[in-house]
GUGU-137135 format. One record per residue (C-alpha): residue number from 1; x, y, z. Coordinates in nm, 3 decimals. Example, Ala and Ser with C-alpha at 12.3 -4.5 7.8 and 13.67 -1.06 7.14 Angstrom:
2
<node 1 <1.230 -0.450 0.780>>
<node 2 <1.367 -0.106 0.714>>
***
This chain:
336
<node 1 <1.458 -2.106 2.468>>
<node 2 <1.284 -2.337 2.231>>
<node 3 <1.303 -2.248 1.836>>
<node 4 <1.123 -2.359 1.572>>
<node 5 <1.368 -2.520 1.349>>
<node 6 <1.615 -2.388 1.092>>
<node 7 <1.456 -2.373 0.799>>
<node 8 <1.224 -2.087 0.663>>
<node 9 <0.902 -2.157 0.711>>
<node 10 <0.749 -2.324 0.356>>
<node 11 <0.485 -2.064 0.362>>
<node 12 <0.738 -1.823 0.267>>
<node 13 <0.792 -2.013 -0.042>>
<node 14 <0.457 -2.064 -0.147>>
<node 15 <0.380 -1.697 -0.037>>
<node 16 <0.681 -1.533 -0.283>>
<node 17 <0.599 -1.759 -0.595>>
<node 18 <0.277 -1.632 -0.680>>
<node 19 <0.355 -1.244 -0.554>>
<node 20 <0.669 -1.251 -0.841>>
<node 21 <0.405 -1.374 -1.054>>
<node 22 <0.200 -1.080 -1.005>>
<node 23 <0.479 -0.843 -0.956>>
<node 24 <0.551 -0.940 -1.314>>
<node 25 <0.241 -0.857 -1.472>>
<node 26 <0.212 -0.538 -1.281>>
<node 27 <0.516 -0.409 -1.426>>
<node 28 <0.449 -0.560 -1.782>>
<node 29 <0.075 -0.368 -1.793>>
<node 30 <0.237 -0.049 -1.619>>
<node 31 <0.514 -0.030 -1.881>>
<node 32 <0.238 -0.059 -2.121>>
<node 33 <0.057 0.264 -1.991>>
<node 34 <0.415 0.466 -2.135>>
<node 35 <0.277 0.622 -2.488>>
<node 36 <-0.088 0.574 -2.459>>
<node 37 <-0.352 0.852 -2.462>>
<node 38 <-0.454 0.915 -2.135>>
<node 39 <-0.734 1.187 -1.958>>
<node 40 <-0.467 1.326 -1.714>>
<node 41 <-0.581 1.183 -1.434>>
<node 42 <-0.616 0.823 -1.264>>
<node 43 <-0.923 0.691 -1.161>>
<node 44 <-1.027 0.385 -0.981>>
<node 45 <-1.258 0.086 -1.210>>
<node 46 <-1.542 0.242 -0.970>>
<node 47 <-1.495 0.576 -1.170>>
<node 48 <-1.366 0.775 -0.847>>
<node 49 <-1.085 0.970 -0.928>>
<node 50 <-0.779 0.961 -0.694>>
<node 51 <-0.574 1.193 -0.552>>
<node 52 <-0.237 1.014 -0.670>>
<node 53 <-0.066 1.194 -0.941>>
<node 54 <0.188 1.424 -1.080>>
<node 55 <0.268 1.831 -0.945>>
<node 56 <0.193 1.998 -1.245>>
<node 57 <-0.161 1.817 -1.338>>
<node 58 <-0.253 2.050 -1.023>>
<node 59 <-0.222 2.433 -1.269>>
<node 60 <-0.517 2.302 -1.461>>
<node 61 <-0.808 2.467 -1.406>>
<node 62 <-1.083 2.232 -1.202>>
<node 63 <-0.831 1.947 -1.128>>
<node 64 <-0.887 2.059 -0.729>>
<node 65 <-1.267 1.965 -0.811>>
<node 66 <-1.154 1.582 -0.926>>
<node 67 <-1.022 1.418 -0.630>>
<node 68 <-1.240 1.159 -0.511>>
<node 69 <-1.485 1.285 -0.745>>
<node 70 <-1.694 1.024 -0.933>>
<node 71 <-1.704 1.026 -1.343>>
<node 72 <-2.009 0.956 -1.454>>
<node 73 <-2.028 1.057 -1.834>>
<node 74 <-1.777 1.116 -2.091>>
<node 75 <-1.872 1.359 -2.376>>
<node 76 <-2.220 1.301 -2.291>>
<node 77 <-2.216 0.940 -2.254>>
<node 78 <-2.287 0.742 -1.959>>
<node 79 <-2.011 0.502 -1.799>>
<node 80 <-2.012 0.261 -1.562>>
<node 81 <-1.692 0.167 -1.472>>
<node 82 <-1.295 0.270 -1.515>>
<node 83 <-1.220 0.049 -1.767>>
<node 84 <-1.512 0.226 -1.985>>
<node 85 <-1.343 0.533 -1.966>>
<node 86 <-1.003 0.427 -2.036>>
<node 87 <-1.128 0.237 -2.378>>
<node 88 <-1.304 0.588 -2.512>>
<node 89 <-1.010 0.820 -2.381>>
<node 90 <-0.741 0.572 -2.540>>
<node 91 <-1.007 0.597 -2.880>>
<node 92 <-0.874 0.966 -2.920>>
<node 93 <-0.609 1.148 -3.027>>
<node 94 <-0.370 1.281 -2.827>>
<node 95 <-0.470 1.655 -2.761>>
<node 96 <-0.836 1.578 -2.848>>
<node 97 <-1.057 1.775 -2.556>>
<node 98 <-1.313 1.554 -2.393>>
<node 99 <-1.579 1.667 -2.117>>
<node 100 <-1.620 1.489 -1.785>>
<node 101 <-1.956 1.485 -1.608>>
<node 102 <-1.847 1.422 -1.249>>
<node 103 <-2.048 1.422 -0.927>>
<node 104 <-1.877 1.518 -0.616>>
<node 105 <-2.107 1.516 -0.308>>
<node 106 <-2.428 1.639 -0.403>>
<node 107 <-2.227 1.886 -0.644>>
<node 108 <-2.249 1.763 -1.045>>
<node 109 <-2.031 1.927 -1.263>>
<node 110 <-1.843 1.926 -1.656>>
<node 111 <-1.458 1.966 -1.675>>
<node 112 <-1.303 1.966 -2.008>>
<node 113 <-0.974 1.838 -2.037>>
<node 114 <-0.757 1.734 -2.354>>
<node 115 <-0.601 1.414 -2.398>>
<node 116 <-0.237 1.359 -2.289>>
<node 117 <0.012 1.105 -2.399>>
<node 118 <0.146 0.891 -2.084>>
<node 119 <0.499 0.909 -2.102>>
<node 120 <0.846 0.784 -1.965>>
<node 121 <0.846 1.018 -1.667>>
<node 122 <0.473 0.994 -1.588>>
<node 123 <0.544 0.610 -1.521>>
<node 124 <0.892 0.676 -1.376>>
<node 125 <0.700 0.878 -1.111>>
<node 126 <0.362 0.749 -1.085>>
<node 127 <0.413 0.356 -1.091>>
<node 128 <0.790 0.279 -1.070>>
<node 129 <0.780 0.396 -0.662>>
<node 130 <0.459 0.158 -0.607>>
<node 131 <0.622 -0.147 -0.807>>
<node 132 <0.974 -0.075 -0.676>>
<node 133 <0.915 -0.005 -0.276>>
<node 134 <0.659 -0.271 -0.265>>
<node 135 <0.916 -0.535 -0.419>>
<node 136 <1.194 -0.399 -0.167>>
<node 137 <0.970 -0.449 0.115>>
<node 138 <0.893 -0.768 0.044>>
<node 139 <1.267 -0.912 -0.023>>
<node 140 <1.372 -0.757 0.269>>
<node 141 <1.038 -0.914 0.477>>
<node 142 <1.152 -1.244 0.301>>
<node 143 <1.536 -1.215 0.399>>
<node 144 <1.486 -1.198 0.738>>
<node 145 <1.285 -1.437 0.788>>
<node 146 <1.484 -1.681 0.592>>
<node 147 <1.810 -1.544 0.775>>
<node 148 <1.563 -1.611 1.151>>
<node 149 <1.342 -1.860 1.087>>
<node 150 <1.265 -1.960 1.409>>
<node 151 <1.181 -1.562 1.514>>
<node 152 <0.851 -1.445 1.599>>
<node 153 <0.938 -1.133 1.479>>
<node 154 <1.079 -1.186 1.150>>
<node 155 <0.778 -1.421 1.069>>
<node 156 <0.519 -1.090 1.192>>
<node 157 <0.761 -0.929 0.936>>
<node 158 <0.783 -1.104 0.676>>
<node 159 <0.344 -1.113 0.692>>
<node 160 <0.385 -0.741 0.735>>
<node 161 <0.632 -0.708 0.424>>
<node 162 <0.380 -0.949 0.245>>
<node 163 <0.077 -0.726 0.317>>
<node 164 <0.271 -0.404 0.235>>
<node 165 <0.430 -0.516 -0.056>>
<node 166 <0.169 -0.695 -0.211>>
<node 167 <-0.065 -0.339 -0.167>>
<node 168 <0.231 -0.103 -0.308>>
<node 169 <0.269 -0.371 -0.647>>
<node 170 <-0.099 -0.373 -0.681>>
<node 171 <-0.111 -0.032 -0.644>>
<node 172 <-0.099 0.089 -1.047>>
<node 173 <-0.325 -0.180 -1.138>>
<node 174 <-0.558 0.028 -0.968>>
<node 175 <-0.598 0.288 -1.186>>
<node 176 <-0.584 -0.008 -1.499>>
<node 177 <-0.675 -0.250 -1.625>>
<node 178 <-0.782 -0.322 -1.285>>
<node 179 <-0.686 -0.728 -1.277>>
<node 180 <-0.622 -0.744 -0.944>>
<node 181 <-0.840 -0.553 -0.681>>
<node 182 <-0.888 -0.858 -0.483>>
<node 183 <-0.519 -0.888 -0.365>>
<node 184 <-0.532 -0.504 -0.336>>
<node 185 <-0.815 -0.495 -0.114>>
<node 186 <-0.750 -0.755 0.115>>
<node 187 <-0.351 -0.675 0.115>>
<node 188 <-0.437 -0.344 0.221>>
<node 189 <-0.727 -0.514 0.489>>
<node 190 <-0.387 -0.781 0.606>>
<node 191 <-0.171 -0.452 0.716>>
<node 192 <-0.337 -0.320 1.046>>
<node 193 <-0.324 -0.731 1.178>>
<node 194 <-0.006 -0.746 1.065>>
<node 195 <0.116 -0.441 1.236>>
<node 196 <-0.065 -0.528 1.589>>
<node 197 <0.027 -0.909 1.516>>
<node 198 <0.453 -0.775 1.554>>
<node 199 <0.340 -0.526 1.853>>
<node 200 <0.241 -0.791 2.035>>
<node 201 <0.543 -1.005 2.010>>
<node 202 <0.733 -0.728 2.056>>
<node 203 <0.542 -0.669 2.365>>
<node 204 <0.600 -1.005 2.476>>
<node 205 <0.273 -1.151 2.382>>
<node 206 <0.334 -1.338 2.126>>
<node 207 <0.288 -1.670 2.325>>
<node 208 <-0.141 -1.625 2.210>>
<node 209 <0.020 -1.682 1.855>>
<node 210 <0.098 -2.071 1.947>>
<node 211 <-0.249 -2.180 1.860>>
<node 212 <-0.371 -2.089 1.541>>
<node 213 <-0.705 -1.965 1.609>>
<node 214 <-0.525 -1.590 1.756>>
<node 215 <-0.453 -1.585 1.393>>
<node 216 <-0.796 -1.633 1.299>>
<node 217 <-0.917 -1.425 1.526>>
<node 218 <-0.696 -1.085 1.435>>
<node 219 <-0.667 -1.127 1.071>>
<node 220 <-1.005 -1.226 1.028>>
<node 221 <-1.195 -0.921 1.066>>
<node 222 <-0.941 -0.721 0.866>>
<node 223 <-0.907 -0.921 0.600>>
<node 224 <-1.329 -0.943 0.636>>
<node 225 <-1.352 -0.547 0.644>>
<node 226 <-1.057 -0.570 0.335>>
<node 227 <-1.327 -0.785 0.110>>
<node 228 <-1.620 -0.591 0.215>>
<node 229 <-1.414 -0.288 0.068>>
<node 230 <-1.354 -0.468 -0.283>>
<node 231 <-1.784 -0.551 -0.252>>
<node 232 <-1.864 -0.153 -0.231>>
<node 233 <-1.606 -0.043 -0.446>>
<node 234 <-1.931 0.039 -0.704>>
<node 235 <-2.122 0.247 -0.379>>
<node 236 <-1.932 0.518 -0.353>>
<node 237 <-2.130 0.679 -0.054>>
<node 238 <-2.048 0.327 0.111>>
<node 239 <-1.678 0.312 -0.058>>
<node 240 <-1.498 0.619 0.020>>
<node 241 <-1.589 0.622 0.426>>
<node 242 <-1.456 0.269 0.419>>
<node 243 <-1.127 0.350 0.214>>
<node 244 <-1.040 0.668 0.419>>
<node 245 <-1.146 0.409 0.745>>
<node 246 <-0.871 0.232 0.603>>
<node 247 <-0.595 0.456 0.558>>
<node 248 <-0.643 0.535 0.970>>
<node 249 <-0.679 0.183 1.062>>
<node 250 <-0.329 0.144 0.880>>
<node 251 <-0.176 0.459 1.021>>
<node 252 <-0.254 0.378 1.355>>
<node 253 <-0.173 0.018 1.345>>
<node 254 <0.158 0.175 1.253>>
<node 255 <0.188 0.413 1.566>>
<node 256 <0.131 0.111 1.749>>
<node 257 <0.417 -0.100 1.593>>
<node 258 <0.609 0.189 1.703>>
<node 259 <0.527 0.204 2.054>>
<node 260 <0.581 -0.136 2.085>>
<node 261 <0.950 -0.111 1.993>>
<node 262 <1.023 0.186 2.221>>
<node 263 <0.845 -0.073 2.472>>
<node 264 <1.126 -0.262 2.371>>
<node 265 <1.397 -0.023 2.450>>
<node 266 <1.365 -0.077 2.821>>
<node 267 <1.533 -0.404 2.794>>
<node 268 <1.895 -0.380 2.783>>
<node 269 <1.932 -0.689 2.548>>
<node 270 <1.807 -0.462 2.241>>
<node 271 <2.112 -0.307 2.220>>
<node 272 <2.008 0.051 2.339>>
<node 273 <2.236 0.322 2.164>>
<node 274 <2.241 0.162 1.788>>
<node 275 <1.852 0.059 1.771>>
<node 276 <1.770 0.430 1.927>>
<node 277 <1.961 0.543 1.603>>
<node 278 <1.765 0.311 1.371>>
<node 279 <1.386 0.377 1.559>>
<node 280 <1.443 0.710 1.524>>
<node 281 <1.496 0.698 1.162>>
<node 282 <1.233 0.451 1.135>>
<node 283 <1.023 0.706 1.297>>
<node 284 <1.081 0.994 1.105>>
<node 285 <1.002 0.778 0.766>>
<node 286 <0.698 0.672 0.917>>
<node 287 <0.519 0.979 1.050>>
<node 288 <0.635 1.137 0.737>>
<node 289 <0.404 0.875 0.489>>
<node 290 <0.149 0.839 0.735>>
<node 291 <0.103 1.247 0.740>>
<node 292 <0.107 1.271 0.363>>
<node 293 <-0.142 0.966 0.332>>
<node 294 <-0.367 1.108 0.594>>
<node 295 <-0.415 1.426 0.512>>
<node 296 <-0.450 1.347 0.124>>
<node 297 <-0.828 1.249 0.127>>
<node 298 <-0.839 1.695 0.205>>
<node 299 <-0.533 1.771 -0.049>>
<node 300 <-0.618 1.999 -0.255>>
<node 301 <-0.352 1.876 -0.543>>
<node 302 <-0.223 1.545 -0.657>>
<node 303 <-0.010 1.376 -0.464>>
<node 304 <0.312 1.193 -0.594>>
<node 305 <0.395 0.834 -0.522>>
<node 306 <0.755 0.955 -0.539>>
<node 307 <0.697 1.159 -0.238>>
<node 308 <0.472 0.950 -0.088>>
<node 309 <0.662 0.642 -0.095>>
<node 310 <1.024 0.713 -0.057>>
<node 311 <1.023 0.749 0.290>>
<node 312 <0.949 0.375 0.323>>
<node 313 <1.263 0.287 0.128>>
<node 314 <1.438 0.325 0.446>>
<node 315 <1.207 0.132 0.671>>
<node 316 <1.288 -0.233 0.527>>
<node 317 <1.660 -0.226 0.572>>
<node 318 <1.680 -0.067 0.918>>
<node 319 <1.432 -0.314 1.106>>
<node 320 <1.621 -0.585 0.889>>
<node 321 <1.904 -0.488 1.106>>
<node 322 <1.720 -0.445 1.423>>
<node 323 <1.602 -0.786 1.426>>
<node 324 <1.917 -0.940 1.296>>
<node 325 <2.102 -0.748 1.606>>
<node 326 <1.823 -0.888 1.852>>
<node 327 <1.932 -1.251 1.691>>
<node 328 <2.278 -1.234 1.803>>
<node 329 <2.200 -1.029 2.104>>
<node 330 <1.962 -1.260 2.280>>
<node 331 <2.184 -1.562 2.117>>
<node 332 <1.888 -1.781 1.972>>
<node 333 <1.540 -1.673 1.854>>
<node 334 <1.186 -1.645 2.064>>
<node 335 <1.012 -1.905 2.011>>
<node 336 <0.705 -1.905 1.791>>
***
């Protein structure tokens, strides 16, 4: 079988260096939340409140109505961006009441919450899981492609790791200070085609990627979708349906990838018994994450990133073990 050479693809280094820089900035900005006054809930730069939060926030009266609603004004002052909300809340002392005028669908209502201090515990439960899991996924993907530079599976895994890792790493930034929304949405859009890419390789259809046009055909529409999601961010009636569509695309593409692994179990060269054990672990982790993510738009309480992302910790190492075992069993990497 033809291989691509013994050195890692040069694109790995070109991708890793700027990602590390983005990671460092996101860590500094996320850590900078500690000790600052904040509203007690998280929102995007388009003022839409997200369902990410701590479980104790659920106990506050009115919180159930906030998820995926849009903040129109604070204390009667109209706001057009999340930056304006952050600036206004930070100008208040901890404990000061702030009245939020909110629209959810056709309903417009007001809720009053006291300004809270963002604590170290908030950082650990909300932002640290995104940053840590995102970095881990990225590092494992890079390690595998360096170890197996000629393997189609390893290269596809790196692309998936890069898109997932960047989405998670820039996740805290989506709640402030909003420096990397372009990176976030493009990375989110790249996750489904990366999963499909890996699936086609496991289904022995990887030869279609010998020409660059195949990558353009596969990734182009999804990257365009991510860009469109970013453009429509400040149009809530358009943005939310697009966002939920992105969640479903990610979930369905992930299921397709798991299905392609099941297909691979029919080949004796995969080493059926150990791979079955690994696949069960991966499938269980992925199913839990997907079920939480797909149900989050209708949940009536905050979703903690700790519970949402912790299962993903097992996925990169397991997939790395699978690919390394494949390399040993096949004797050489498949051609690209």
